OpenMM code with the backbone's topology and positions (N, CA, C; nanometers):
from openmm import Vec3, app, unit

residues = "MET SER ASP ARG HIS ARG ILE THR LEU ALA ASP ALA ILE ALA MET VAL GLN GLN ALA ARG LYS SER ALA PRO THR MET VAL ASN GLY TRP ASN ILE ASP ALA SER ILE ILE ARG GLU ILE LEU ALA GLN SER GLY ALA ALA GLY LEU ARG ALA TYR MET ALA SER THR ALA GLU GLY VAL ALA THR LEU VAL TYR LEU ALA VAL ASP LYS ASP GLY LYS ASP MET THR ASP GLY VAL ILE ALA GLU TYR VAL LEU PRO CYS PRO PRO TRP CYS ASP PRO GLU SER PRO PHE THR LYS PRO".split()
positions = [
    Vec3(1.9578, -2.2663, 0.5827),
    Vec3(1.8145, -2.2557, 0.5042),
    Vec3(1.7191, -2.2802, 0.5755),
    Vec3(1.6229, -2.1815, 0.5551),
    Vec3(1.4845, -2.1853, 0.6118),
    Vec3(1.3943, -2.2772, 0.5306),
    Vec3(1.3187, -2.3373, 0.6193),
    Vec3(1.1895, -2.4121, 0.5719),
    Vec3(1.0630, -2.3422, 0.5822),
    Vec3(1.0684, -2.2178, 0.6136),
    Vec3(0.9482, -2.1376, 0.6160),
    Vec3(0.8479, -2.1790, 0.5108),
    Vec3(0.8909, -2.1776, 0.3853),
    Vec3(0.8203, -2.1994, 0.2570),
    Vec3(0.7889, -2.3560, 0.2285),
    Vec3(0.8387, -2.4158, 0.2728),
    Vec3(0.8554, -2.5551, 0.2102),
    Vec3(0.7274, -2.6253, 0.2815),
    Vec3(0.6567, -2.7370, 0.1805),
    Vec3(0.5521, -2.7735, 0.2256),
    Vec3(0.5510, -2.9291, 0.1669),
    Vec3(0.4481, -3.0100, 0.2104),
    Vec3(0.4454, -3.1551, 0.1367),
    Vec3(0.3841, -3.1612, -0.0023),
    Vec3(0.4223, -3.2583, -0.0944),
    Vec3(0.3860, -3.2787, -0.1641),
    Vec3(0.2281, -3.2809, -0.1752),
    Vec3(0.1739, -3.3447, -0.0872),
    Vec3(0.0379, -3.3453, -0.0493),
    Vec3(-0.0483, -3.2062, -0.0419),
    Vec3(0.0152, -3.1494, 0.0447),
    Vec3(-0.0524, -3.0282, 0.0735),
    Vec3(-0.0355, -2.9335, -0.0664),
    Vec3(0.0676, -2.9478, -0.1237),
    Vec3(0.1041, -2.8560, -0.2344),
    Vec3(-0.0314, -2.8878, -0.3199),
    Vec3(-0.0332, -3.0565, -0.3715),
    Vec3(-0.1614, -3.0748, -0.4565),
    Vec3(-0.3078, -3.0448, -0.3763),
    Vec3(-0.3292, -3.0603, -0.2830),
    Vec3(-0.4573, -2.9951, -0.2055),
    Vec3(-0.4795, -2.8538, -0.2093),
    Vec3(-0.3545, -2.7786, -0.2093),
    Vec3(-0.3693, -2.6290, -0.2209),
    Vec3(-0.4081, -2.5935, -0.3742),
    Vec3(-0.3451, -2.6509, -0.4574),
    Vec3(-0.3647, -2.6138, -0.6052),
    Vec3(-0.5077, -2.6790, -0.6642),
    Vec3(-0.5689, -2.7838, -0.5724),
    Vec3(-0.6739, -2.8326, -0.6420),
    Vec3(-0.7925, -2.7448, -0.5735),
    Vec3(-0.7794, -2.6906, -0.4648),
    Vec3(-0.8585, -2.5984, -0.4027),
    Vec3(-0.8677, -2.4250, -0.4572),
    Vec3(-0.7276, -2.4214, -0.5168),
    Vec3(-0.7612, -2.3043, -0.6104),
    Vec3(-0.8186, -2.2945, -0.7151),
    Vec3(-0.8091, -2.4298, -0.7865),
    Vec3(-0.9035, -2.4429, -0.9088),
    Vec3(-1.0399, -2.4494, -0.8788),
    Vec3(-1.0680, -2.4981, -0.7787),
    Vec3(-1.1949, -2.5096, -0.7430),
    Vec3(-1.3016, -2.3608, -0.7078),
    Vec3(-1.1821, -2.3033, -0.6259),
    Vec3(-1.2413, -2.1549, -0.5841),
    Vec3(-1.2600, -2.0636, -0.6767),
    Vec3(-1.1496, -2.0243, -0.8004),
    Vec3(-1.1211, -1.9423, -0.9072),
    Vec3(-1.0824, -2.0141, -1.0028),
    Vec3(-1.1474, -2.1027, -1.0839),
    Vec3(-1.1205, -2.1522, -1.2097),
    Vec3(-1.0487, -2.0721, -1.3306),
    Vec3(-0.9506, -2.1053, -1.3679),
    Vec3(-0.8974, -2.0498, -1.4923),
    Vec3(-0.8368, -2.1116, -1.6079),
    Vec3(-0.8263, -2.0400, -1.7175),
    Vec3(-0.7736, -2.1537, -1.8397),
    Vec3(-0.6243, -2.1588, -1.8112),
    Vec3(-0.5494, -2.1082, -1.6984),
    Vec3(-0.3953, -2.1457, -1.7081),
    Vec3(-0.3893, -2.2202, -1.5766),
    Vec3(-0.3209, -2.3063, -1.5588),
    Vec3(-0.2989, -2.3916, -1.4192),
    Vec3(-0.1828, -2.3886, -1.3950),
    Vec3(-0.0840, -2.3276, -1.4576),
    Vec3(0.0766, -2.2977, -1.3778),
    Vec3(0.1529, -2.2420, -1.5022),
    Vec3(0.2742, -2.2021, -1.4847),
    Vec3(0.3725, -2.1395, -1.5682),
    Vec3(0.5259, -2.2271, -1.5213),
    Vec3(0.5679, -2.2134, -1.6536),
    Vec3(0.6922, -2.2699, -1.6541),
    Vec3(0.7927, -2.1202, -1.6742),
    Vec3(0.8843, -2.1277, -1.5573),
    Vec3(0.9771, -1.9715, -1.5656),
    Vec3(1.1394, -2.0416, -1.5986),
    Vec3(1.1898, -1.9734, -1.6847),
    Vec3(1.3287, -2.0259, -1.7177),
    Vec3(1.3779, -1.9907, -1.5764),
    Vec3(1.5124, -2.0656, -1.5156),
    Vec3(1.5943, -2.0621, -1.4058),
    Vec3(1.6913, -1.9304, -1.4335),
    Vec3(1.6961, -1.9162, -1.5510),
    Vec3(1.8307, -1.8039, -1.6046),
    Vec3(1.7721, -1.6394, -1.5394),
    Vec3(1.6388, -1.6636, -1.5823),
    Vec3(1.6251, -1.5023, -1.5264),
    Vec3(1.5664, -1.5120, -1.3878),
    Vec3(1.5186, -1.6163, -1.3134),
    Vec3(1.5167, -1.5846, -1.1805),
    Vec3(1.6634, -1.5614, -1.1217),
    Vec3(1.7446, -1.6461, -1.1528),
    Vec3(1.8767, -1.6410, -1.0978),
    Vec3(1.9485, -1.4658, -1.1411),
    Vec3(1.8886, -1.4089, -1.2445),
    Vec3(1.9234, -1.2802, -1.2771),
    Vec3(1.8659, -1.1753, -1.2013),
    Vec3(1.7362, -1.2108, -1.1655),
    Vec3(1.6599, -1.1070, -1.0545),
    Vec3(1.7073, -1.1440, -0.9104),
    Vec3(1.7519, -1.2640, -0.8873),
    Vec3(1.7921, -1.2819, -0.7420),
    Vec3(1.9281, -1.2171, -0.7206),
    Vec3(2.0343, -1.2092, -0.8494),
    Vec3(2.1428, -1.1643, -0.8194),
    Vec3(2.1790, -1.0281, -0.8263),
    Vec3(2.0899, -0.9526, -0.8395),
    Vec3(2.0700, -0.7777, -0.8301),
    Vec3(2.1188, -0.7498, -0.6955),
    Vec3(2.1687, -0.6525, -0.6571),
    Vec3(2.2403, -0.5962, -0.5316),
    Vec3(2.0973, -0.5716, -0.4561),
    Vec3(2.1108, -0.6241, -0.3282),
    Vec3(1.9785, -0.5907, -0.2545),
    Vec3(1.8590, -0.6897, -0.2273),
    Vec3(1.8861, -0.7808, -0.3383),
    Vec3(1.7750, -0.8795, -0.3598),
    Vec3(1.7555, -0.9719, -0.2575),
    Vec3(1.6533, -0.9943, -0.1735),
    Vec3(1.6343, -1.0790, -0.0655),
    Vec3(1.5229, -1.1901, -0.0994),
    Vec3(1.4547, -1.1629, -0.2145),
    Vec3(1.3497, -1.2475, -0.2622),
    Vec3(1.2808, -1.2243, -0.3532),
    Vec3(1.1750, -1.2698, -0.4092),
    Vec3(1.1283, -1.2646, -0.5536),
    Vec3(0.9728, -1.2578, -0.5081),
    Vec3(0.9268, -1.1488, -0.5963),
    Vec3(0.7729, -1.1416, -0.5682),
    Vec3(0.7100, -1.1807, -0.7318),
    Vec3(0.6003, -1.2398, -0.7318),
    Vec3(0.4950, -1.2599, -0.8633),
    Vec3(0.3559, -1.1725, -0.8391),
    Vec3(0.3348, -1.1055, -0.9610),
    Vec3(0.2146, -1.0673, -0.9609),
    Vec3(0.1169, -1.1351, -1.0606),
    Vec3(0.0075, -1.1334, -1.0337),
    Vec3(-0.0897, -1.2150, -1.1621),
    Vec3(-0.0738, -1.0938, -1.2283),
    Vec3(-0.1204, -1.1343, -1.3663),
    Vec3(-0.0947, -1.0518, -1.4777),
    Vec3(-0.1861, -1.0981, -1.6075),
    Vec3(-0.1959, -1.0298, -1.6686),
    Vec3(-0.2654, -1.0753, -1.8305),
    Vec3(-0.2348, -1.0006, -1.9361),
    Vec3(-0.1866, -1.0913, -2.0526),
    Vec3(-0.1428, -1.0414, -2.1557),
    Vec3(-0.2349, -0.9653, -2.2559),
    Vec3(-0.1979, -0.8921, -2.3482),
    Vec3(-0.3000, -0.7938, -2.4324),
    Vec3(-0.4145, -0.9243, -2.5019),
    Vec3(-0.3725, -1.0286, -2.5209),
    Vec3(-0.4722, -1.1269, -2.5478),
    Vec3(-0.5509, -1.1913, -2.4541),
    Vec3(-0.5355, -1.1432, -2.3363),
    Vec3(-0.6126, -1.2191, -2.2563),
    Vec3(-0.5728, -1.3019, -2.1761),
    Vec3(-0.4357, -1.3534, -2.1767),
    Vec3(-0.4062, -1.4652, -2.1272),
    Vec3(-0.3109, -1.4550, -2.0083),
    Vec3(-0.3702, -1.5196, -1.8953),
    Vec3(-0.3419, -1.4928, -1.7463),
    Vec3(-0.1986, -1.5517, -1.7594),
    Vec3(-0.1048, -1.4563, -1.6849),
    Vec3(0.0646, -1.4544, -1.6808),
    Vec3(0.1092, -1.4158, -1.5455),
    Vec3(0.2408, -1.4228, -1.5147),
    Vec3(0.2753, -1.3776, -1.4084),
    Vec3(0.3980, -1.2675, -1.4168),
    Vec3(0.4043, -1.1494, -1.3603),
    Vec3(0.5217, -1.0409, -1.3680),
    Vec3(0.5842, -1.0655, -1.2436),
    Vec3(0.6852, -1.0726, -1.2224),
    Vec3(0.7994, -1.1074, -1.1256),
    Vec3(0.9221, -0.9940, -1.1147),
    Vec3(0.9722, -0.9955, -1.0058),
    Vec3(1.0670, -0.8878, -0.9723),
    Vec3(1.1132, -0.9351, -0.8217),
    Vec3(1.2371, -0.8520, -0.8273),
    Vec3(1.3076, -0.8718, -0.6653),
    Vec3(1.2572, -0.7730, -0.5767),
    Vec3(1.2451, -0.8428, -0.4479),
    Vec3(1.2228, -0.7830, -0.3554),
    Vec3(1.3578, -0.7733, -0.2467),
    Vec3(1.3521, -0.6576, -0.2060),
    Vec3(1.4551, -0.6448, -0.0811),
    Vec3(1.4467, -0.6878, 0.0461),
    Vec3(1.5041, -0.6724, 0.1472),
    Vec3(1.5097, -0.7206, 0.2848),
    Vec3(1.3956, -0.6627, 0.3652),
    Vec3(1.3288, -0.5785, 0.3101),
    Vec3(1.2228, -0.4984, 0.3724),
    Vec3(1.1069, -0.5503, 0.2867),
    Vec3(1.0866, -0.6321, 0.1945),
    Vec3(0.9927, -0.6849, 0.1385),
    Vec3(0.9354, -0.5551, 0.0199),
    Vec3(1.0158, -0.4647, 0.0131),
    Vec3(0.9838, -0.3638, -0.0978),
    Vec3(1.0429, -0.3849, -0.2247),
    Vec3(0.9215, -0.4020, -0.3274),
    Vec3(0.9508, -0.4266, -0.4575),
    Vec3(1.0890, -0.3653, -0.5149),
    Vec3(1.1602, -0.4284, -0.6103),
    Vec3(1.2721, -0.3470, -0.6635),
    Vec3(1.2354, -0.3119, -0.7884),
    Vec3(1.1713, -0.1887, -0.8260),
    Vec3(1.1126, -0.1660, -0.9312),
    Vec3(1.2024, -0.1203, -1.0369),
    Vec3(1.3082, -0.0719, -0.9678),
    Vec3(1.4289, -0.0225, -1.0724),
    Vec3(1.5073, -0.1295, -1.1328),
    Vec3(1.4942, -0.2418, -1.1151),
    Vec3(1.5669, -0.3643, -1.1230),
    Vec3(1.4958, -0.4223, -1.2610),
    Vec3(1.5593, -0.5786, -1.2294),
    Vec3(1.4910, -0.6701, -1.3505),
    Vec3(1.3378, -0.6822, -1.3262),
    Vec3(1.2728, -0.6335, -1.4493),
    Vec3(1.1291, -0.7279, -1.4251),
    Vec3(1.0912, -0.8098, -1.5246),
    Vec3(1.0217, -0.9392, -1.4962),
    Vec3(1.0330, -1.0443, -1.5974),
    Vec3(0.8711, -1.0878, -1.6206),
    Vec3(0.8489, -1.1225, -1.7288),
    Vec3(0.7262, -1.2150, -1.7733),
    Vec3(0.7943, -1.3184, -1.8631),
    Vec3(0.6594, -1.3217, -1.9746),
    Vec3(0.7009, -1.4237, -2.0754),
    Vec3(0.7172, -1.5791, -2.0234),
    Vec3(0.6527, -1.6142, -1.9355),
    Vec3(0.6321, -1.7328, -1.8675),
    Vec3(0.5486, -1.8369, -1.9792),
    Vec3(0.5940, -1.9737, -1.9647),
    Vec3(0.5270, -2.0465, -2.0657),
    Vec3(0.3773, -2.1125, -1.9785),
    Vec3(0.2858, -2.0844, -1.9903),
    Vec3(0.1459, -2.1231, -1.9621),
    Vec3(0.1235, -2.2718, -1.9727),
    Vec3(0.0791, -2.3254, -1.8621),
    Vec3(0.0298, -2.4867, -1.8731),
    Vec3(-0.1241, -2.4549, -1.8503),
    Vec3(-0.2173, -2.5060, -1.9511),
    Vec3(-0.1694, -2.5416, -2.0648),
    Vec3(-0.1153, -2.4340, -2.1679),
    Vec3(-0.0418, -2.4674, -2.3011),
    Vec3(-0.0241, -2.5974, -2.3192),
    Vec3(0.1227, -2.6698, -2.2908),
    Vec3(0.1956, -2.5633, -2.2195),
    Vec3(0.3186, -2.6367, -2.1529),
    Vec3(0.3157, -2.7130, -2.0434),
    Vec3(0.2480, -2.8251, -2.0342),
    Vec3(0.2481, -2.8961, -1.9283),
    Vec3(0.3220, -2.9852, -1.9320),
    Vec3(0.3339, -3.0921, -1.8069),
    Vec3(0.3890, -3.2114, -1.7503),
    Vec3(0.2851, -3.3098, -1.7150),
    Vec3(0.2422, -3.3831, -1.8510),
    Vec3(0.1028, -3.4613, -1.8480),
    Vec3(0.1383, -3.5583, -1.7038),
    Vec3(0.2366, -3.5984, -1.6664),
    Vec3(0.2715, -3.6928, -1.5907),
    Vec3(0.2891, -3.6286, -1.4423),
    Vec3(0.2406, -3.5360, -1.4296),
    Vec3(0.2578, -3.4403, -1.2854),
    Vec3(0.1255, -3.4621, -1.2219),
    Vec3(0.1261, -3.4749, -1.0892),
    Vec3(0.0075, -3.4659, -1.0035),
    Vec3(-0.0491, -3.3541, -1.0271),
    Vec3(-0.0051, -3.2468, -1.0347),
    Vec3(-0.0671, -3.1083, -1.0408),
    Vec3(-0.1357, -3.0648, -1.1667),
    Vec3(-0.1320, -3.1563, -1.2773),
    Vec3(-0.1938, -3.1491, -1.3855),
    Vec3(-0.3411, -3.2393, -1.4011),
    Vec3(-0.3537, -3.3203, -1.2960),
    Vec3(-0.4501, -3.4177, -1.2871),
    Vec3(-0.5519, -3.3156, -1.2326),
    Vec3(-0.6858, -3.3422, -1.2741),
    Vec3(-0.8387, -3.2688, -1.2310),
    Vec3(-0.8370, -3.2865, -1.0783),
] * unit.nanometer
topology = app.Topology()
chain = topology.addChain("A")
for resn in residues:
    res = topology.addResidue(resn, chain)
    for name in ("N", "CA", "C"):
        topology.addAtom(name, app.Element.getBySymbol(name[0]), res)
C-alpha cells in the first residue's frame, strides 16, 4: 500500500484551518457514504477517485465525484455521484476538524 497520500492528524488540522482562513465557506466538510465510493472504485479500469467542487441549485457547496483511470483521466461514462451530507449541519462536534 502506498503512503503517498497519508499525512499526520496535526498536518491535516493545520491544512483545514488554513483553507478556512484563505477561502471561508459555509461548508466545512462532507460525509460521503462508503457504498457509493465502493461502487465507483469497483468499476472496471478505476484506479482512483476525483472530487470536483460544485454547488447545488440552492447554492450549497457540494462535491461531484467519479473514478479516474490509471492515466488520471475522468471516467465520465461510469458512475458519477453527489448528494453528500454537508457539515454543518451533519458534523461530528467532537472532531478536531470542526473546531475553529
